[in-house]
N, C-alpha and C positions, 0 to 999 in steps of 0.2 A: 323910896326911902331916901331921905336927905342925908348927905355926907358932910361931916364937919371938916373944915379946912384947918391949916396949922394955926391960923389966927382965931379959931374958935367959932368962926361964922359958918352958917350952913350953906352948902352949895347945892344947886338944883341937880337932880339926877341927869345923867348923860342921855342924849336922845337914843343912843344905841340900846340902853337898858330899857327904854320905853318900848322900842320896836320889838323886843324879844318876848313881849307878852303873848300868850296863847295862840290859838289857831282861829282862822276865819272859816266861814262856810265853804269858800272855794278850796281851802286846804283839804277838807274832807272829801269833796267831790273828786279832786285830782288824785288823792291817795287811793280812793276807791277804784278809779280808772287804772292807775298803775298796778294795783293789786290784781285786777282782772287780767291785765297784760302779762304780769308775771306768772299767773296760773296758766295762762294760755301757752306760755313758753314751756312750762313743766309738762303739760299735756302734749305739746308738739314734739318735744324731745323723746317722751315715752313712746309716742306712736311711731316716730321715725326710727329709733334705735332698737326698740323691743318688738316692733312689728305688730303692735296692737291694732285691732280694728278701729277705724275712725269713729264709728258710732258709739263704741264703748268709751272712748276718750272724750267725746263730746258730752256724754252724760256725766262723766267724772268732772269735767271742767264746769258744767252747770252747777253741780252740787258744791264744789269748792268755791266757785264765784259767789253763789248765793250766801254761803257762810261768811265770806270775806265782806260782802256788802252789808250784811247784818251787823258784823263786828264794827265796821267803820261807822255805820249809822248809830250804833250804840255808843261809840266814843263821842260822836257829835252831840247826841242828846244829853249825855252825861256832862260834858263840858259846857253845853248851853245852859243846862239847869243850874250848874255850879256858878256860871257867870251871871245868871239872872239874879242871884242873891246879892251880888255886889256890882250893880250896874255902873258903867262908866258914865261920866258926864257927856251928854250928847250936845254937839254944837247946834245952835238954832239955824235952820235952813233959811236961805233968802231966795229972792226971785231969780237971780242969776244962776245959782246952783240948780234950781228946779229946771230952768231952761236948758242948761247944759246936759242934765240927766235926760231930759226929754229928747234932745237931739241925739244923744247916745242910744236911747231906746229905739228911735225911729230908724237909725242906721242899722242897728242889729236886726230889727224886725224885717227890714228890707233885704238884708243879707239872708235871713232864714227863708224868706219867700223865694229869693233867687235860687238858693240851693234846693229847695223842695220842689221846684218845677221838674227836676230830674233830667232836663235836657242840656244842662250846662257842664256836665262832667267832661273833662279832657283826659282821654285814655290813650293818647298817642304814646307808643313805646311802653305802655304799662300792661302787665299780664296778671294783675291781681285778680280780676274777675274770672278769667279763664282758669287760673290756678285754684280758686275756691270751687269752681264747678268740677274740676278734675278730682279734688279731694272727696267731694260728695258722691261723684259717680263711681269712683274706685274703692270707696270706703277705706281709704288709706292715704298716707302722706307721700307725695311725690312718687306715685306708682305709674301715673300716666302723664306723658308730656303734653301740656295744654296746647302746644303749637302744632303737634302732629296727630294727637289723639291715640298714639301708640305708646307702648311701654318705653321707658327710658332706655336708650342703648348706650349712652355715655353719661359720665358723672357730671355733676354741677358743682360749682365752688362751695366748699363747706361753709364759709362765712355767709353765703346767700342762703344755703340750705337750712340753717338753724333759725332764720328769722320767722317770727311766729304770727304775724298779722293775718296771713291767709288762713291759718288754722283758727284764729280767733273768729274771723268773719264766717268761716264754714261752720264753726260750733254754734254761732248765733242762728245761722240758717237751719241747722239740724234740729235745734231745740225749739225754736219758735215756729218753724214751718214757713218763714218768710223766704222770698226768692232772693238768690244771690245778687241780682241786679238792684233790687230795692235796698238791700243791706249795704252794698258797696257804694252805690251812687247817691243814696239819700240818707239812710239812717245813720251811718257812721259819720258822714260829713256834718250832719246836724249836731250830733253829739260832740264832735271835735270843735265846731264853731262855738257852741255853748261853753265848752271847757276852756276854749281860748280866752273868752272874755271873763270867765271865772278866774283864770290865771292872771290876766291883766288887772282884774279887780283886786286880787290879793297883793299884787305888786304895787298898785296905787295906795293901798292901805299901809304898806310897808314904807313907801317913800314919804307919805304924808300922814303920819299917825294922828289920832284924834286930839292929842295934846297940843298940836301945832295950831296956829291961828289960821282961820279960814281953810282948814284941811278939807272939809267937804267940797268946797268950790274947786280946790286943786285936784281932788280925786275925779270930780265930774269932768273937769277940763281934760285931764289925762285920758280918761276912758273915751270921751268923745273924739279926741284927737287920734287915739289908737284905732277906733272903728272907722274914722274917715281915711286914715292911712291905708287900712285894709282895702277899702273900696278903690282908692287911687292906685294901689299896687296891683290891680288886676290887669294892667295894660300890657304886661310882659310875662312870658313864661319864666318861672323860677323865682319871681317875686313872692314874698310871703302872702300878699293879698290874693294873688293868682292861685297859689297852692291851697289857701284856705277855702276859696269859693269855687274852684274848679277841680281840685284833687285832694279833697279832705280826708280820704281814706289812706293816704300814703304815710309811711313812717316819718319821712322828712318833714311833712306838714305838722304832724303831732309833735315832733321834736322842736321845730322852730316856733310854733304858735302856742303850744301848751307847756312843754317841759322847760324851755329856756326862760320864759318870763317867771314861771313859778320858782325855778332854780335861783334866779336873781333875788326874788323876795325871801327865799329861805336863807340865802347867804347874808342878806341885809339884817335878818333877825337872828343870825347865828345858829340856825337849825341845820347843822352840817350832816347829821345822820340822815335826815330826810333828803338832803341834797344828793346823797349816795343813791337813793332810789331813782332819781332822774337819770343818773349815769347808767345804772343797770337797765332801766327801761329803754333807753336809747340803744343800748347794745342788743336788745331783743328785737328792735324794729328797723334800724337803719343799716343799709348795706354800706360797706367801706367806700365804694365809689361815690356815695352821696354824702360823704363827710362825717362818717361815724366818729365820735369822740369830741364833738363840740361842747357837750355838757360837761365833760371832764375839764376841758380847757377853760370854760367859763367859770367853773368852780375854783380851779387853781388861780385864775386871775383875780376873782373876788377875794380869795383867801390871802393872796399876796397884797392886794390893796388894803385889806383890813389890817394886816400885820404892819404895813407901812404907816397906816394912820395911827395905830397904837404906839409905834415907835416915836413918831413925831409928837404925839400927845405927851408921852413920858419925857421926851427931851425938853418940851416946852415947860413942863412942870418943874423939872430940875433947874432950868434956867431961872425960874421965878424964885 
């Protein structure tokens, strides 16, 4: 909607207002994943503090997660149908944009093949797989020490004990009948990889909205560059590319490669309530020693930058 200035002339809407339009497909995908993680945390805490059998908690998680996925899918189809009645103007694609998207697709497919080989996982110092197996064997949460095979004789840090990813993976194994090795080493890393590029895709759409000139070319270039950086980043342990392609089941990988890009896109579009979901999801997955709290710091930084931008814009208007 155009805004009239003091001289009576119409002024174009601000880019920030354009970027705050609806959700993208990637938004619904990541919202569904965060909902599943949140429900796993609920089941995890119930099993740990109430002493419920793990099998019963897994069935409860399956029912709640199915309901959440259906709800998110319903929201997507509702907004998609609503948006199809008022389609936005689509920029005409050119050869360069097609080539960039092709490069992006080739890079992502090669990464999927790399992860699906199953022999690329780096498990040095990681006990996720053994912990998942102990949950299934004991039919309970943290009853057997995966390092010794005996019952726990000493406590473990509470902050580490409430993280829910091992419970999530064990629930998937119990419900689907898949082996823990397949779920942890292949299935989850593939899901995280797809979610990573869905998150970067949403960020690209937020940075380069359709109303901008050659936005499609800019998005394609952004995504191709992101996929290339992930490949290049496999050279060293701790780099995001290494985490994504070698340790895709870890909470720090999900935080760095899925939550943070999505969080930035949400802040750009002014969707602060959804940004809170990223902060809560990180708290359910990342141990303190691995930098828990980065989503909160990123959101605060984006909020401060937005406030500074608005203050400068208001000052500029007053000076005019």
